[in-house]
PDB file with one MODEL, atoms N, CA, C and O in Angstrom:
MODEL        1
ATOM      1  N   MET A   1      -8.789  -1.808 128.398  1.00  0.00           N
ATOM      2  CA  MET A   1      -9.937  -2.101 128.055  1.00  0.00           C
ATOM      3  C   MET A   1     -10.134  -1.328 126.366  1.00  0.00           C
ATOM      4  O   MET A   1      -9.609  -0.217 126.440  1.00  0.00           O
ATOM      5  N   LEU A   2     -10.623  -1.532 125.136  1.00  0.00           N
ATOM      6  CA  LEU A   2     -10.289  -1.481 123.770  1.00  0.00           C
ATOM      7  C   LEU A   2     -11.233  -0.697 123.532  1.00  0.00           C
ATOM      8  O   LEU A   2     -12.404  -1.069 123.611  1.00  0.00           O
ATOM      9  N   THR A   3     -10.780   0.901 123.096  1.00  0.00           N
ATOM     10  CA  THR A   3     -12.271   1.539 122.305  1.00  0.00           C
ATOM     11  C   THR A   3     -12.435   1.409 121.184  1.00  0.00           C
ATOM     12  O   THR A   3     -11.468   1.226 120.445  1.00  0.00           O
ATOM     13  N   LYS A   4     -13.468   1.453 120.796  1.00  0.00           N
ATOM     14  CA  LYS A   4     -13.790   2.176 118.905  1.00  0.00           C
ATOM     15  C   LYS A   4     -13.350   2.588 118.519  1.00  0.00           C
ATOM     16  O   LYS A   4     -13.845   3.683 118.786  1.00  0.00           O
ATOM     17  N   PHE A   5     -12.369   2.841 117.730  1.00  0.00           N
ATOM     18  CA  PHE A   5     -11.859   4.094 117.129  1.00  0.00           C
ATOM     19  C   PHE A   5     -13.106   4.224 116.057  1.00  0.00           C
ATOM     20  O   PHE A   5     -13.811   3.314 115.621  1.00  0.00           O
ATOM     21  N   SER A   6     -13.161   5.658 115.763  1.00  0.00           N
ATOM     22  CA  SER A   6     -13.999   6.065 114.432  1.00  0.00           C
ATOM     23  C   SER A   6     -13.263   5.731 113.230  1.00  0.00           C
ATOM     24  O   SER A   6     -12.282   4.988 113.188  1.00  0.00           O
ATOM     25  N   THR A   7     -13.895   6.436 112.088  1.00  0.00           N
ATOM     26  CA  THR A   7     -13.093   5.986 110.331  1.00  0.00           C
ATOM     27  C   THR A   7     -12.344   6.812 110.469  1.00  0.00           C
ATOM     28  O   THR A   7     -11.148   6.563 110.317  1.00  0.00           O
ATOM     29  N   ARG A   8     -12.689   7.816 110.734  1.00  0.00           N
ATOM     30  CA  ARG A   8     -11.487   9.062 110.758  1.00  0.00           C
ATOM     31  C   ARG A   8     -10.410   8.840 111.735  1.00  0.00           C
ATOM     32  O   ARG A   8      -9.659   9.815 111.770  1.00  0.00           O
ATOM     33  N   GLN A   9     -10.128   8.045 112.413  1.00  0.00           N
ATOM     34  CA  GLN A   9      -9.089   8.518 113.557  1.00  0.00           C
ATOM     35  C   GLN A   9      -8.362   7.442 113.232  1.00  0.00           C
ATOM     36  O   GLN A   9      -7.186   7.372 113.590  1.00  0.00           O
ATOM     37  N   ILE A  10      -9.150   6.137 112.276  1.00  0.00           N
ATOM     38  CA  ILE A  10      -8.324   4.750 111.382  1.00  0.00           C
ATOM     39  C   ILE A  10      -7.324   5.543 110.619  1.00  0.00           C
ATOM     40  O   ILE A  10      -6.096   5.463 110.646  1.00  0.00           O
ATOM     41  N   ILE A  11      -8.324   6.544 109.739  1.00  0.00           N
ATOM     42  CA  ILE A  11      -7.270   7.403 108.463  1.00  0.00           C
ATOM     43  C   ILE A  11      -6.556   8.133 109.230  1.00  0.00           C
ATOM     44  O   ILE A  11      -5.409   8.175 108.785  1.00  0.00           O
ATOM     45  N   LEU A  12      -6.680   8.752 110.201  1.00  0.00           N
ATOM     46  CA  LEU A  12      -5.627   9.752 110.679  1.00  0.00           C
ATOM     47  C   LEU A  12      -3.907   8.457 110.866  1.00  0.00           C
ATOM     48  O   LEU A  12      -2.799   8.441 110.332  1.00  0.00           O
ATOM     49  N   ILE A  13      -4.506   7.726 111.747  1.00  0.00           N
ATOM     50  CA  ILE A  13      -2.984   7.157 112.323  1.00  0.00           C
ATOM     51  C   ILE A  13      -2.732   6.195 110.943  1.00  0.00           C
ATOM     52  O   ILE A  13      -1.586   6.163 110.495  1.00  0.00           O
ATOM     53  N   ALA A  14      -3.621   5.544 110.383  1.00  0.00           N
ATOM     54  CA  ALA A  14      -2.959   5.208 109.165  1.00  0.00           C
ATOM     55  C   ALA A  14      -2.314   5.629 107.847  1.00  0.00           C
ATOM     56  O   ALA A  14      -1.670   4.875 107.119  1.00  0.00           O
ATOM     57  N   VAL A  15      -2.563   6.923 107.625  1.00  0.00           N
ATOM     58  CA  VAL A  15      -1.389   7.899 107.339  1.00  0.00           C
ATOM     59  C   VAL A  15      -0.713   8.351 107.951  1.00  0.00           C
ATOM     60  O   VAL A  15       0.366   8.706 107.479  1.00  0.00           O
ATOM     61  N   ALA A  16      -1.033   8.567 109.368  1.00  0.00           N
ATOM     62  CA  ALA A  16       0.577   8.911 110.264  1.00  0.00           C
ATOM     63  C   ALA A  16       2.057   7.780 109.972  1.00  0.00           C
ATOM     64  O   ALA A  16       3.230   8.057 109.720  1.00  0.00           O
ATOM     65  N   ALA A  17       1.221   6.217 110.176  1.00  0.00           N
ATOM     66  CA  ALA A  17       1.945   5.816 110.104  1.00  0.00           C
ATOM     67  C   ALA A  17       2.534   5.704 108.299  1.00  0.00           C
ATOM     68  O   ALA A  17       3.161   6.606 107.743  1.00  0.00           O
ATOM     69  N   ILE A  18       2.365   5.139 108.021  1.00  0.00           N
ATOM     70  CA  ILE A  18       2.430   5.245 106.186  1.00  0.00           C
ATOM     71  C   ILE A  18       3.651   6.754 105.869  1.00  0.00           C
ATOM     72  O   ILE A  18       4.450   6.648 104.939  1.00  0.00           O
ATOM     73  N   ILE A  19       3.637   7.871 106.620  1.00  0.00           N
ATOM     74  CA  ILE A  19       3.877   9.150 106.129  1.00  0.00           C
ATOM     75  C   ILE A  19       5.831   8.955 106.961  1.00  0.00           C
ATOM     76  O   ILE A  19       6.965   9.120 106.511  1.00  0.00           O
ATOM     77  N   PHE A  20       5.448   8.677 107.859  1.00  0.00           N
ATOM     78  CA  PHE A  20       6.360   7.962 108.806  1.00  0.00           C
ATOM     79  C   PHE A  20       7.499   6.831 108.258  1.00  0.00           C
ATOM     80  O   PHE A  20       8.709   6.993 108.097  1.00  0.00           O
ATOM     81  N   LEU A  21       6.558   5.467 108.000  1.00  0.00           N
ATOM     82  CA  LEU A  21       7.255   4.724 107.272  1.00  0.00           C
ATOM     83  C   LEU A  21       8.176   5.144 105.836  1.00  0.00           C
ATOM     84  O   LEU A  21       9.243   4.663 105.454  1.00  0.00           O
ATOM     85  N   MET A  22       7.385   6.152 105.254  1.00  0.00           N
ATOM     86  CA  MET A  22       7.840   6.839 103.769  1.00  0.00           C
ATOM     87  C   MET A  22       9.460   7.968 104.487  1.00  0.00           C
ATOM     88  O   MET A  22      10.583   8.146 104.017  1.00  0.00           O
ATOM     89  N   MET A  23       8.896   8.397 105.550  1.00  0.00           N
ATOM     90  CA  MET A  23      10.443   9.191 105.800  1.00  0.00           C
ATOM     91  C   MET A  23      11.428   8.549 106.622  1.00  0.00           C
ATOM     92  O   MET A  23      12.421   9.253 106.806  1.00  0.00           O
ATOM     93  N   LEU A  24      11.462   6.784 107.480  1.00  0.00           N
ATOM     94  CA  LEU A  24      12.077   5.913 107.414  1.00  0.00           C
ATOM     95  C   LEU A  24      12.758   5.436 106.549  1.00  0.00           C
ATOM     96  O   LEU A  24      13.988   5.482 106.584  1.00  0.00           O
ATOM     97  N   PHE A  25      12.030   4.846 105.536  1.00  0.00           N
ATOM     98  CA  PHE A  25      12.892   4.478 104.192  1.00  0.00           C
ATOM     99  C   PHE A  25      12.454   5.584 102.846  1.00  0.00           C
ATOM    100  O   PHE A  25      11.755   5.294 101.875  1.00  0.00           O
ATOM    101  N   PRO A  26      12.906   6.502 103.055  1.00  0.00           N
ATOM    102  CA  PRO A  26      13.287   7.282 101.597  1.00  0.00           C
ATOM    103  C   PRO A  26      13.633   6.734 100.255  1.00  0.00           C
ATOM    104  O   PRO A  26      14.195   5.647 100.120  1.00  0.00           O
ATOM    105  N   PRO A  27      13.217   7.662  99.065  1.00  0.00           N
ATOM    106  CA  PRO A  27      14.411   6.860  97.991  1.00  0.00           C
ATOM    107  C   PRO A  27      15.362   8.120  98.242  1.00  0.00           C
ATOM    108  O   PRO A  27      15.486   9.263  98.683  1.00  0.00           O
ATOM    109  N   PHE A  28      16.096   6.708  97.443  1.00  0.00           N
ATOM    110  CA  PHE A  28      17.457   7.346  97.763  1.00  0.00           C
ATOM    111  C   PHE A  28      17.770   7.520  96.027  1.00  0.00           C
ATOM    112  O   PHE A  28      17.067   6.708  95.426  1.00  0.00           O
ATOM    113  N   GLY A  29      18.834   8.553  94.849  1.00  0.00           N
ATOM    114  CA  GLY A  29      19.092   9.014  94.017  1.00  0.00           C
ATOM    115  C   GLY A  29      20.651   9.442  94.126  1.00  0.00           C
ATOM    116  O   GLY A  29      21.204   9.895  95.129  1.00  0.00           O
ATOM    117  N   LEU A  30      21.251   9.182  92.806  1.00  0.00           N
ATOM    118  CA  LEU A  30      22.448  10.002  92.011  1.00  0.00           C
ATOM    119  C   LEU A  30      21.927  11.305  91.300  1.00  0.00           C
ATOM    120  O   LEU A  30      21.223  11.442  90.299  1.00  0.00           O
ATOM    121  N   HIS A  31      22.511  12.223  92.157  1.00  0.00           N
ATOM    122  CA  HIS A  31      22.379  13.508  91.763  1.00  0.00           C
ATOM    123  C   HIS A  31      23.697  14.531  90.629  1.00  0.00           C
ATOM    124  O   HIS A  31      24.631  15.285  90.899  1.00  0.00           O
ATOM    125  N   TYR A  32      23.141  14.057  89.462  1.00  0.00           N
ATOM    126  CA  TYR A  32      24.088  15.214  88.843  1.00  0.00           C
ATOM    127  C   TYR A  32      24.296  16.344  88.432  1.00  0.00           C
ATOM    128  O   TYR A  32      23.563  17.212  88.904  1.00  0.00           O
ATOM    129  N   PRO A  33      25.142  16.690  87.615  1.00  0.00           N
ATOM    130  CA  PRO A  33      25.348  18.218  87.765  1.00  0.00           C
ATOM    131  C   PRO A  33      24.234  19.037  86.617  1.00  0.00           C
ATOM    132  O   PRO A  33      24.041  20.253  86.619  1.00  0.00           O
ATOM    133  N   GLY A  34      23.717  18.257  85.869  1.00  0.00           N
ATOM    134  CA  GLY A  34      23.002  18.736  85.125  1.00  0.00           C
ATOM    135  C   GLY A  34      21.690  18.517  85.299  1.00  0.00           C
ATOM    136  O   GLY A  34      20.951  18.401  84.322  1.00  0.00           O
ATOM    137  N   GLY A  35      21.210  18.429  86.632  1.00  0.00           N
ATOM    138  CA  GLY A  35      20.400  18.634  86.804  1.00  0.00           C
ATOM    139  C   GLY A  35      19.599  16.931  86.654  1.00  0.00           C
ATOM    140  O   GLY A  35      18.495  16.967  87.196  1.00  0.00           O
ATOM    141  N   GLY A  36      19.847  15.861  86.197  1.00  0.00           N
ATOM    142  CA  GLY A  36      19.297  14.825  86.037  1.00  0.00           C
ATOM    143  C   GLY A  36      19.677  13.645  87.678  1.00  0.00           C
ATOM    144  O   GLY A  36      20.640  13.837  88.420  1.00  0.00           O
ATOM    145  N   ILE A  37      18.966  12.876  87.804  1.00  0.00           N
ATOM    146  CA  ILE A  37      18.572  11.825  89.226  1.00  0.00           C
ATOM    147  C   ILE A  37      18.742  10.379  88.500  1.00  0.00           C
ATOM    148  O   ILE A  37      18.151  10.155  87.444  1.00  0.00           O
ATOM    149  N   ASN A  38      19.304   9.727  88.914  1.00  0.00           N
ATOM    150  CA  ASN A  38      19.220   8.127  88.939  1.00  0.00           C
ATOM    151  C   ASN A  38      18.768   7.316  89.971  1.00  0.00           C
ATOM    152  O   ASN A  38      19.388   7.199  91.027  1.00  0.00           O
ATOM    153  N   GLY A  39      17.772   6.775  89.738  1.00  0.00           N
ATOM    154  CA  GLY A  39      17.156   5.992  91.571  1.00  0.00           C
ATOM    155  C   GLY A  39      18.148   5.508  91.456  1.00  0.00           C
ATOM    156  O   GLY A  39      18.806   5.381  90.424  1.00  0.00           O
ATOM    157  N   HIS A  40      18.560   4.932  93.249  1.00  0.00           N
ATOM    158  CA  HIS A  40      18.650   3.693  93.818  1.00  0.00           C
ATOM    159  C   HIS A  40      17.992   3.315  94.654  1.00  0.00           C
ATOM    160  O   HIS A  40      18.514   3.355  95.768  1.00  0.00           O
ATOM    161  N   GLY A  41      16.632   2.797  94.569  1.00  0.00           N
ATOM    162  CA  GLY A  41      15.577   2.287  95.229  1.00  0.00           C
ATOM    163  C   GLY A  41      15.187   3.065  96.476  1.00  0.00           C
ATOM    164  O   GLY A  41      15.399   4.275  96.556  1.00  0.00           O
ATOM    165  N   TYR A  42      14.487   2.207  97.667  1.00  0.00           N
ATOM    166  CA  TYR A  42      14.076   3.156  99.024  1.00  0.00           C
ATOM    167  C   TYR A  42      15.484   1.696 100.043  1.00  0.00           C
ATOM    168  O   TYR A  42      16.014   0.602  99.851  1.00  0.00           O
ATOM    169  N   ARG A  43      15.441   2.286 100.585  1.00  0.00           N
ATOM    170  CA  ARG A  43      16.444   1.939 102.151  1.00  0.00           C
ATOM    171  C   ARG A  43      16.229   2.831 103.106  1.00  0.00           C
ATOM    172  O   ARG A  43      15.670   3.928 103.111  1.00  0.00           O
ATOM    173  N   PHE A  44      16.878   2.050 104.096  1.00  0.00           N
ATOM    174  CA  PHE A  44      16.447   2.597 105.392  1.00  0.00           C
ATOM    175  C   PHE A  44      17.536   3.919 106.088  1.00  0.00           C
ATOM    176  O   PHE A  44      18.767   3.906 106.113  1.00  0.00           O
ATOM    177  N   ILE A  45      16.800   4.766 106.497  1.00  0.00           N
ATOM    178  CA  ILE A  45      17.658   6.461 106.251  1.00  0.00           C
ATOM    179  C   ILE A  45      18.807   6.284 106.704  1.00  0.00           C
ATOM    180  O   ILE A  45      19.610   6.925 106.026  1.00  0.00           O
ATOM    181  N   PHE A  46      19.303   5.710 107.546  1.00  0.00           N
ATOM    182  CA  PHE A  46      20.758   5.623 108.432  1.00  0.00           C
ATOM    183  C   PHE A  46      21.665   4.423 107.658  1.00  0.00           C
ATOM    184  O   PHE A  46      22.858   4.181 107.844  1.00  0.00           O
ATOM    185  N   THR A  47      20.979   3.927 106.978  1.00  0.00           N
ATOM    186  CA  THR A  47      21.661   3.057 106.262  1.00  0.00           C
ATOM    187  C   THR A  47      22.786   3.330 105.009  1.00  0.00           C
ATOM    188  O   THR A  47      22.207   3.367 103.923  1.00  0.00           O
ATOM    189  N   GLY A  48      24.044   3.500 104.921  1.00  0.00           N
ATOM    190  CA  GLY A  48      24.386   3.793 103.428  1.00  0.00           C
ATOM    191  C   GLY A  48      24.104   3.139 102.419  1.00  0.00           C
ATOM    192  O   GLY A  48      23.534   2.065 102.612  1.00  0.00           O
ATOM    193  N   ASP A  49      24.446   3.618 100.809  1.00  0.00           N
ATOM    194  CA  ASP A  49      24.705   2.317 100.108  1.00  0.00           C
ATOM    195  C   ASP A  49      26.254   1.739 100.152  1.00  0.00           C
ATOM    196  O   ASP A  49      27.323   2.348 100.188  1.00  0.00           O
ATOM    197  N   PRO A  50      25.912   0.119 100.133  1.00  0.00           N
ATOM    198  CA  PRO A  50      27.073   0.082  99.722  1.00  0.00           C
ATOM    199  C   PRO A  50      28.096   0.144  98.377  1.00  0.00           C
ATOM    200  O   PRO A  50      29.278   0.489  98.373  1.00  0.00           O
ATOM    201  N   ASP A  51      27.337  -0.260  97.333  1.00  0.00           N
ATOM    202  CA  ASP A  51      27.913   0.248  96.105  1.00  0.00           C
ATOM    203  C   ASP A  51      28.354   1.878  95.313  1.00  0.00           C
ATOM    204  O   ASP A  51      29.076   2.171  94.360  1.00  0.00           O
ATOM    205  N   ASP A  52      27.376   2.797  96.416  1.00  0.00           N
ATOM    206  CA  ASP A  52      28.000   4.211  96.144  1.00  0.00           C
ATOM    207  C   ASP A  52      27.649   5.232  96.990  1.00  0.00           C
ATOM    208  O   ASP A  52      26.585   5.821  96.794  1.00  0.00           O
ATOM    209  N   ASP A  53      28.366   5.538  97.894  1.00  0.00           N
ATOM    210  CA  ASP A  53      28.689   6.776  99.119  1.00  0.00           C
ATOM    211  C   ASP A  53      28.104   7.854  98.435  1.00  0.00           C
ATOM    212  O   ASP A  53      27.884   8.645  99.352  1.00  0.00           O
ATOM    213  N   ARG A  54      27.583   8.555  97.043  1.00  0.00           N
ATOM    214  CA  ARG A  54      27.496  10.005  96.641  1.00  0.00           C
ATOM    215  C   ARG A  54      25.900   9.451  96.442  1.00  0.00           C
ATOM    216  O   ARG A  54      25.297  10.321  95.814  1.00  0.00           O
ATOM    217  N   ALA A  55      25.192   8.545  96.693  1.00  0.00           N
ATOM    218  CA  ALA A  55      23.581   8.531  96.721  1.00  0.00           C
ATOM    219  C   ALA A  55      23.126   9.676  97.705  1.00  0.00           C
ATOM    220  O   ALA A  55      23.929  10.165  98.499  1.00  0.00           O
ATOM    221  N   ALA A  56      21.974  10.037  97.638  1.00  0.00           N
ATOM    222  CA  ALA A  56      21.163  11.219  98.683  1.00  0.00           C
ATOM    223  C   ALA A  56      19.798  10.897  98.539  1.00  0.00           C
ATOM    224  O   ALA A  56      19.352  10.182  97.642  1.00  0.00           O
ATOM    225  N   VAL A  57      19.224  11.363  99.317  1.00  0.00           N
ATOM    226  CA  VAL A  57      17.498  11.416  99.528  1.00  0.00           C
ATOM    227  C   VAL A  57      17.315  12.070  98.561  1.00  0.00           C
ATOM    228  O   VAL A  57      17.937  13.088  98.261  1.00  0.00           O
ATOM    229  N   ASN A  58      16.210  11.431  97.798  1.00  0.00           N
ATOM    230  CA  ASN A  58      15.103  12.632  96.500  1.00  0.00           C
ATOM    231  C   ASN A  58      14.289  12.568  96.843  1.00  0.00           C
ATOM    232  O   ASN A  58      13.351  11.772  96.880  1.00  0.00           O
ATOM    233  N   THR A  59      14.704  14.033  97.380  1.00  0.00           N
ATOM    234  CA  THR A  59      14.113  15.102  98.270  1.00  0.00           C
ATOM    235  C   THR A  59      12.396  15.381  97.604  1.00  0.00           C
ATOM    236  O   THR A  59      11.405  15.247  98.321  1.00  0.00           O
ATOM    237  N   GLY A  60      12.340  15.693  96.450  1.00  0.00           N
ATOM    238  CA  GLY A  60      11.642  15.944  95.413  1.00  0.00           C
ATOM    239  C   GLY A  60      10.364  14.583  95.233  1.00  0.00           C
ATOM    240  O   GLY A  60       9.174  14.588  95.550  1.00  0.00           O
ATOM    241  N   LEU A  61      11.060  13.701  94.712  1.00  0.00           N
ATOM    242  CA  LEU A  61      10.056  12.458  95.138  1.00  0.00           C
ATOM    243  C   LEU A  61       9.358  12.039  96.285  1.00  0.00           C
ATOM    244  O   LEU A  61       8.215  11.592  96.185  1.00  0.00           O
ATOM    245  N   LEU A  62       9.988  12.149  97.463  1.00  0.00           N
ATOM    246  CA  LEU A  62      10.084  11.852  98.658  1.00  0.00           C
ATOM    247  C   LEU A  62       8.844  13.353  98.734  1.00  0.00           C
ATOM    248  O   LEU A  62       7.748  12.839  98.956  1.00  0.00           O
ATOM    249  N   SER A  63       8.737  14.344  98.669  1.00  0.00           N
ATOM    250  CA  SER A  63       7.472  15.171  99.013  1.00  0.00           C
ATOM    251  C   SER A  63       6.552  15.143  97.742  1.00  0.00           C
ATOM    252  O   SER A  63       5.967  16.222  97.648  1.00  0.00           O
ATOM    253  N   ILE A  64       6.233  14.289  96.750  1.00  0.00           N
ATOM    254  CA  ILE A  64       5.445  14.128  95.802  1.00  0.00           C
ATOM    255  C   ILE A  64       4.561  12.887  96.808  1.00  0.00           C
ATOM    256  O   ILE A  64       3.334  12.787  96.839  1.00  0.00           O
ATOM    257  N   GLN A  65       5.425  12.119  97.493  1.00  0.00           N
ATOM    258  CA  GLN A  65       5.066  10.511  98.123  1.00  0.00           C
ATOM    259  C   GLN A  65       4.066  11.299  99.156  1.00  0.00           C
ATOM    260  O   GLN A  65       2.861  11.123  98.980  1.00  0.00           O
ATOM    261  N   ILE A  66       4.432  12.041 100.076  1.00  0.00           N
ATOM    262  CA  ILE A  66       3.806  12.658 101.342  1.00  0.00           C
ATOM    263  C   ILE A  66       2.376  13.517 101.213  1.00  0.00           C
ATOM    264  O   ILE A  66       1.404  13.615 101.963  1.00  0.00           O
ATOM    265  N   VAL A  67       2.796  14.258  99.535  1.00  0.00           N
ATOM    266  CA  VAL A  67       1.479  14.867  98.992  1.00  0.00           C
ATOM    267  C   VAL A  67       0.918  14.058  98.750  1.00  0.00           C
ATOM    268  O   VAL A  67      -0.230  14.186  99.174  1.00  0.00           O
ATOM    269  N   ALA A  68       1.110  13.036  98.165  1.00  0.00           N
ATOM    270  CA  ALA A  68      -0.301  12.125  97.443  1.00  0.00           C
ATOM    271  C   ALA A  68      -0.557  11.694  98.578  1.00  0.00           C
ATOM    272  O   ALA A  68      -1.505  12.304  99.073  1.00  0.00           O
ATOM    273  N   ALA A  69      -0.147  10.930  99.208  1.00  0.00           N
ATOM    274  CA  ALA A  69      -0.691  10.314 100.902  1.00  0.00           C
ATOM    275  C   ALA A  69      -1.772  10.926 101.303  1.00  0.00           C
ATOM    276  O   ALA A  69      -2.891  10.435 101.451  1.00  0.00           O
ATOM    277  N   SER A  70      -1.265  12.522 101.564  1.00  0.00           N
ATOM    278  CA  SER A  70      -1.705  13.617 102.235  1.00  0.00           C
ATOM    279  C   SER A  70      -3.152  13.423 101.414  1.00  0.00           C
ATOM    280  O   SER A  70      -3.859  12.468 101.736  1.00  0.00           O
ATOM    281  N   LEU A  71      -3.546  14.238 100.461  1.00  0.00           N
ATOM    282  CA  LEU A  71      -4.516  13.917  99.372  1.00  0.00           C
ATOM    283  C   LEU A  71      -5.304  12.940  99.796  1.00  0.00           C
ATOM    284  O   LEU A  71      -6.332  13.223 100.412  1.00  0.00           O
ATOM    285  N   ILE A  72      -4.991  11.778  99.566  1.00  0.00           N
ATOM    286  CA  ILE A  72      -6.159  10.396  99.376  1.00  0.00           C
ATOM    287  C   ILE A  72      -6.318  10.395 100.980  1.00  0.00           C
ATOM    288  O   ILE A  72      -7.535  10.365 101.162  1.00  0.00           O
ATOM    289  N   ALA A  73      -5.647  10.412 102.268  1.00  0.00           N
ATOM    290  CA  ALA A  73      -6.301  11.106 103.331  1.00  0.00           C
ATOM    291  C   ALA A  73      -7.348  12.177 102.925  1.00  0.00           C
ATOM    292  O   ALA A  73      -8.434  11.672 102.636  1.00  0.00           O
ATOM    293  N   PHE A  74      -7.328  12.686 102.890  1.00  0.00           N
ATOM    294  CA  PHE A  74      -7.938  13.887 102.912  1.00  0.00           C
ATOM    295  C   PHE A  74      -9.591  13.509 102.192  1.00  0.00           C
ATOM    296  O   PHE A  74     -10.680  13.793 102.688  1.00  0.00           O
ATOM    297  N   ALA A  75      -9.210  12.498 100.364  1.00  0.00           N
ATOM    298  CA  ALA A  75     -10.516  12.477 100.065  1.00  0.00           C
ATOM    299  C   ALA A  75     -11.060  11.211 101.264  1.00  0.00           C
ATOM    300  O   ALA A  75     -12.289  11.168 101.332  1.00  0.00           O
ATOM    301  N   LEU A  76     -10.346  10.222 102.174  1.00  0.00           N
ATOM    302  CA  LEU A  76     -10.953   9.159 102.628  1.00  0.00           C
ATOM    303  C   LEU A  76     -11.666   9.792 103.789  1.00  0.00           C
ATOM    304  O   LEU A  76     -12.768   9.406 104.177  1.00  0.00           O
ATOM    305  N   TRP A  77     -11.020  10.740 104.303  1.00  0.00           N
ATOM    306  CA  TRP A  77     -11.805  11.895 105.619  1.00  0.00           C
ATOM    307  C   TRP A  77     -13.298  12.135 105.023  1.00  0.00           C
ATOM    308  O   TRP A  77     -14.356  11.682 105.460  1.00  0.00           O
ATOM    309  N   ILE A  78     -13.070  13.020 103.842  1.00  0.00           N
ATOM    310  CA  ILE A  78     -14.570  13.584 103.601  1.00  0.00           C
ATOM    311  C   ILE A  78     -15.444  12.745 103.567  1.00  0.00           C
ATOM    312  O   ILE A  78     -16.482  12.863 104.219  1.00  0.00           O
ATOM    313  N   ALA A  79     -15.021  11.104 102.314  1.00  0.00           N
ATOM    314  CA  ALA A  79     -15.737  10.029 102.650  1.00  0.00           C
ATOM    315  C   ALA A  79     -16.247   9.659 103.211  1.00  0.00           C
ATOM    316  O   ALA A  79     -17.425   9.354 103.023  1.00  0.00           O
ATOM    317  N   ALA A  80     -15.326   9.431 104.618  1.00  0.00           N
ATOM    318  CA  ALA A  80     -16.058   8.682 105.464  1.00  0.00           C
ATOM    319  C   ALA A  80     -16.469   9.582 106.301  1.00  0.00           C
ATOM    320  O   ALA A  80     -16.484   9.158 107.457  1.00  0.00           O
ATOM    321  N   ASP A  81     -16.963  11.144 106.123  1.00  0.00           N
ATOM    322  CA  ASP A  81     -18.068  11.885 106.626  1.00  0.00           C
ATOM    323  C   ASP A  81     -19.677  11.860 106.008  1.00  0.00           C
ATOM    324  O   ASP A  81     -20.758  11.854 106.598  1.00  0.00           O
ATOM    325  N   GLN A  82     -19.355  11.850 104.653  1.00  0.00           N
ATOM    326  CA  GLN A  82     -20.343  11.631 104.155  1.00  0.00           C
ATOM    327  C   GLN A  82     -21.241  10.307 103.929  1.00  0.00           C
ATOM    328  O   GLN A  82     -22.190  10.194 103.153  1.00  0.00           O
ATOM    329  N   GLN A  83     -20.606   9.157 104.959  1.00  0.00           N
ATOM    330  CA  GLN A  83     -21.616   8.586 105.538  1.00  0.00           C
ATOM    331  C   GLN A  83     -22.332   8.238 105.994  1.00  0.00           C
ATOM    332  O   GLN A  83     -23.046   7.279 105.699  1.00  0.00           O
ATOM    333  N   LYS A  84     -22.370   9.096 107.093  1.00  0.00           N
ATOM    334  CA  LYS A  84     -23.116   9.318 108.638  1.00  0.00           C
ATOM    335  C   LYS A  84     -24.475   9.683 107.712  1.00  0.00           C
ATOM    336  O   LYS A  84     -25.536   9.981 108.262  1.00  0.00           O
TER     337      LYS A  84
ENDMDL
END
């Protein structure tokens, strides 16, 4: 039997799925000694870069994306509460 989800439950499930996918397909980049990063796009976490094995997960960008998704979810959570 299907149950009706509340708006808040849908927001929570959607954001959890989005963050899970962000971590499963993170941004990769080449990190240079001077602090520069050359982006290498997004790809599955368990596959290597066929062109360059030096590419690593750009954790700074991934962290910013997770924080941004969380802030958007929080804003939607508050907006869902004000609809009642």
